[in-house]
N, C-alpha and C positions, 0 to 999 in steps of 0.2 A: 504494500500500500504506500502510495506516495505521501510526501509531507503535506502537499496541498490538499489531498483527499482527507488526511487525518485532521488538518486544521478545519476543514469544512464540517466534519463530523463533530468535532469539539464545539464549534460555533453553534451548530444545530442543537446539540445536547444542552448547551448553556441557554439558548433561547427557549427551548422547551421548559427547562427548569425555571426560568424567570417567568414565563407565561403561567406555569402551574402555581408558582408562588403568588403572582398577582390574582389569579383566579381564586385561590384559597383566601386571600385577604378580602377580596370582594364578597365571597360567601360569608366570611366572618361579619362583615358589616350588614349583609342582608339577613343574617340569621334572626336577629331580634324582630324586625318587622314581619318577616315570614312566619316566625313562631307566634307572634301576636295575632296575625291574620288567621293562622290555623286554629288558635284557641278561640277566637271570636266566632269562627264558622262552626266549630264542633262543640264548643262549651267545655273543652278540655281544661283541666286544672281549675274548674269552678268558675270559668269566665262566663259572665252573663251575656245575654243577647240584647241587641238594640232592636226596638220594634217601633212601628208607626202607629198612629191612632187607628188606621184602618185594620192593621194586623190585630190590634187589641179588640176592636169591634167584632171582627170575625171570630176570634177566640171566645168572646163573650156569648155570641150567638150559638156556637158549638157547645159551650158549657151549659147554657140554658136548656138546649135540646137533650143533652145527655144527663141532666141532673147531677152535675159534678159534685164531688165531695169537697170538704174543706181541708186546709192544711195550715199548720202553725208556721209563722215566719218570725224568726228571732233577728233583731237588729243589733249591730255592734259598731262602735266607733272608737278609733284610736288616733293618736298623733305620733309622728316620729319625734325622737328626742330633741331635735332642733326646732320644733314648731311649738311655741308657747301658747297654744290654744287649748281651751276646754272644748271637747267635741263628743257629743253623745246623742243617741236617739231620744226623741221626745217620749216614746213608749218603747220599752225593750222587746215586746212581743205583740203579735197581732194574729188573729185567725182570719184567713181569707178563703173565699170560694175559688177553687181552681178555675181559671179562665176569666175571672172578673177583675177589672182594674181596681187597684187600691193605691193609697198614698201613704208614705211614711215621711215623717218630718225629722230631720236631724238639726241639732242646735250647735252652732259654733261661736265661740267668743275668743277674740284676740286679747290675751292677758298681758301683752307687752306694751311698751311705749313706742313701738315702731310699726309701720305699715308692712304687712306680710302677705305675700301671694302664695297660696297653697294649691296643690293639686291632689286629688284623691285617687288612690288605687283601691281596687275592690276585688272581692272574690265571694264565692258561694260555696257552702258546705251543706250536704255532701257534694262531692265533686260532680257526680252524675246529674245533679239538679241544675248545674250551670247552663246546660243546653235548653232548659225549659223556663228559666227565670229571665223574663223580658222586661227591659226598662224602656219606657216611652220617653220620659223626661228625667234628667238626673243632674244634680250639681256636679257630678263627677265627669260630665262631658266637657266641662270648661274649667279654667283656673278660677279660683275664688280669691278676691282681694278683701282683706279685713283691715280697717284702720285701727289705730290703738284704742283698745277698750270696746270696739264695736262687737255687737252680738247679732247674729243673723239666724233665721230659720230657713232651712234648705230642704225643699221637697224632693222626693223620689216617687215618680208615678210608674207603677209596674203591674205585671200580672204573671201568673204561672200558667204556662201553655198546657191546655188539656191533653196534649199528646203525651204528657208525662204519665197519664193514667194507663197508657198502653205499653209503656216501657217496663220490661221485667226488672231492670236495674233499679227502678224507682219503687218497686213493691216494698212495702214496709216503711218507706220514708214518711215520717209523720211531722218532721220539722225541717225547715230550710233556714240556714243562717246566712244573712247578708252582712258582710263585714267591710268596713271602709277604714283606710288609714290615710291621714293627710300628711303630705310631705311638702317641704318648701319647693316652690317652683324654681327653676334654674336661675332666672333673673333676680329672684328674691334671695337666693343663697349667697350672693356676693357681698 
């Protein structure tokens, strides 16, 4: 093999290695949004679903015709260590009819002397219930800004999809927990 052919093979191998490294780097950056999208579509890991008013109306019609059962919903509110807020549900539990819209209220108060922007992460337990827990409106869809000492009431409009009644994995589930944790938004963390 000639020196020129050997140099060409080395160059090709180096280019392939560089392209593979760049591809892996790109996959690393794409992993979080792709995982988030996967969780939102499947409800994996207790990720709730987003629903429209028309989705909720359709679920309610189905629930009415099927004489749906009730289920207990437990609400939980937490803050990250760097968020000096009080944050809790107005009522820790509620009993709802599956398929019917309901509203929960969370109360947040900024206990600091500075303006803080927070963003809420959420999950549902048990995990398999995430695919059936639909939020129509939620404070968690946008960042929340609280001025020093400000207290706000934040609603969550939701329903549990009647399809949960047909899922064997949901058999025996009598309570769903909706949990939120507020974190500082990136621009507020500086």
